[in-house]
C-alpha positions as CSV (number, residue, x, y, z in Angstrom):
1,M,97.3,108.2,45.2
2,A,93.8,108.3,47.0
3,E,94.3,104.6,48.1
4,H,98.0,105.2,49.1
5,A,96.9,108.1,51.1
6,Q,94.0,106.2,52.6
7,A,91.9,109.2,51.7
8,E,88.4,109.2,52.8
9,F,87.4,112.0,50.5
10,L,87.3,112.3,46.7
11,V,90.5,112.7,45.0
12,L,90.9,113.8,41.1
13,A,93.0,111.7,38.8
14,D,93.6,114.1,35.8
15,P,95.8,111.8,33.3
16,T,94.6,114.0,30.3
17,T,95.3,117.3,32.0
18,D,91.8,118.6,31.0
19,T,90.8,119.6,34.6
20,T,94.0,121.2,35.8
21,S,94.3,123.1,32.5
22,R,90.6,124.5,32.8
23,Y,91.7,125.7,36.2
24,G,94.9,127.2,35.0
25,L,97.1,124.8,36.8
26,F,98.9,122.8,34.0
27,D,102.2,124.0,33.3
28,L,102.1,127.2,35.4
29,L,105.5,126.6,37.0
30,G,106.7,125.9,33.1
31,D,107.6,122.5,33.9
32,S,104.7,120.8,31.7
33,V,103.2,119.3,34.8
34,S,100.3,120.6,36.8
35,A,101.2,122.6,39.6
36,P,100.6,121.1,43.0
37,A,97.3,122.9,44.5
38,T,94.8,122.2,46.6
39,L,91.3,123.3,45.5
40,I,88.1,123.3,47.9
41,I,85.0,123.5,45.3
42,D,81.7,124.1,46.6
43,R,78.7,122.2,45.1
44,D,78.0,124.8,42.8
45,R,81.5,123.9,41.3
46,R,82.8,127.4,42.3
47,V,86.5,127.3,43.8
48,V,85.8,128.9,47.4
49,A,89.8,128.3,48.6
50,A,92.8,127.3,46.8
51,S,96.5,127.0,47.6
52,I,99.0,127.0,44.8
53,G,102.5,125.7,45.3
54,E,105.6,126.9,44.1
55,N,107.2,123.4,43.7
56,I,106.4,119.6,43.7
57,G,106.8,119.2,47.3
58,D,104.9,122.5,48.3
59,R,101.8,120.9,50.0
60,V,99.2,122.4,52.1
61,S,99.0,120.5,55.4
62,P,95.8,118.4,56.3
63,E,95.4,120.5,59.5
64,T,95.1,123.4,57.2
65,I,92.4,121.9,54.8
66,L,90.5,121.0,57.9
67,R,90.6,124.6,59.2
68,V,89.7,126.2,56.2
69,L,86.7,123.5,56.0
70,R,85.6,124.6,59.3
71,E,85.7,128.1,58.8
72,L,83.8,127.9,55.3
73,R,81.0,126.0,57.2
74,G,81.2,128.5,60.2
75,D,82.4,126.0,62.8
76,G,85.2,128.3,64.0
77,A,89.0,128.1,63.6
Protein backbone atom coordinates (compact mmCIF):
# COMPACT_ATOMS: atom_id res chain seq x y z
CA MET A 1 0.00 0.00 0.00
CA ALA A 2 2.81 2.42 0.85
CA GLU A 3 4.38 1.88 -2.56
CA HIS A 4 1.02 2.15 -4.34
CA ALA A 5 0.25 5.43 -2.55
CA GLN A 6 3.84 6.65 -3.01
CA ALA A 7 3.83 7.45 0.71
CA GLU A 8 6.74 9.47 2.01
CA PHE A 9 6.07 8.32 5.56
CA LEU A 10 6.02 5.02 7.41
CA VAL A 11 3.00 2.84 6.79
CA LEU A 12 2.34 -0.10 9.09
CA ALA A 13 1.58 -3.48 7.58
CA ASP A 14 -0.15 -5.64 10.19
CA PRO A 15 -0.90 -9.05 8.62
CA THR A 16 -1.13 -10.75 12.04
CA THR A 17 -3.48 -8.04 13.45
CA ASP A 18 -1.20 -7.81 16.50
CA THR A 19 -0.89 -4.03 16.38
CA THR A 20 -4.49 -3.27 15.45
CA SER A 21 -5.67 -5.60 18.21
CA ARG A 22 -3.47 -3.80 20.76
CA TYR A 23 -5.00 -0.48 19.74
CA GLY A 24 -8.52 -1.93 19.90
CA LEU A 25 -9.13 -1.58 16.17
CA PHE A 26 -9.46 -5.21 15.06
CA ASP A 27 -13.08 -6.28 14.54
CA LEU A 28 -14.25 -2.97 16.02
CA LEU A 29 -16.98 -2.82 13.38
CA GLY A 30 -17.90 -6.52 13.74
CA ASP A 31 -16.57 -7.40 10.30
CA SER A 32 -13.47 -9.44 11.30
CA VAL A 33 -11.06 -6.89 9.83
CA SER A 34 -9.26 -3.90 11.27
CA ALA A 35 -11.27 -0.70 11.30
CA PRO A 36 -10.01 2.02 8.98
CA ALA A 37 -8.03 4.29 11.24
CA THR A 38 -5.46 7.03 11.22
CA LEU A 39 -3.34 7.25 14.35
CA ILE A 40 -0.68 9.86 15.00
CA ILE A 41 1.78 8.40 17.47
CA ASP A 42 4.51 10.42 19.14
CA ARG A 43 8.10 9.36 19.82
CA ASP A 44 7.01 7.96 23.22
CA ARG A 45 4.52 5.68 21.41
CA ARG A 46 1.51 7.62 22.73
CA VAL A 47 -1.48 8.19 20.47
CA VAL A 48 -1.77 11.96 20.22
CA ALA A 49 -4.51 12.06 17.59
CA ALA A 50 -6.84 9.44 16.16
CA SER A 51 -9.62 9.07 13.66
CA ILE A 52 -11.54 5.81 13.36
CA GLY A 53 -13.75 5.32 10.35
CA GLU A 54 -17.25 3.88 10.38
CA ASN A 55 -16.77 1.86 7.17
CA ILE A 56 -13.96 0.67 4.91
CA GLY A 57 -14.08 3.82 2.76
CA ASP A 58 -14.15 6.25 5.66
CA ARG A 59 -10.67 7.79 5.57
CA VAL A 60 -9.11 11.00 6.81
CA SER A 61 -8.00 13.35 4.06
CA PRO A 62 -4.30 14.14 3.69
CA GLU A 63 -5.12 17.81 4.26
CA THR A 64 -6.68 16.99 7.63
CA ILE A 65 -3.69 14.90 8.68
CA LEU A 66 -1.28 17.69 7.73
CA ARG A 67 -3.40 20.25 9.60
CA VAL A 68 -3.38 18.12 12.76
CA LEU A 69 0.38 17.60 12.51
CA ARG A 70 0.93 21.36 12.15
CA GLU A 71 -1.32 22.01 15.15
CA LEU A 72 0.55 19.44 17.24
CA ARG A 73 3.86 21.08 16.31
CA GLY A 74 2.45 24.51 17.08
CA ASP A 75 2.78 25.71 13.49
CA GLY A 76 -0.79 27.02 13.32
CA ALA A 77 -3.74 25.78 11.26
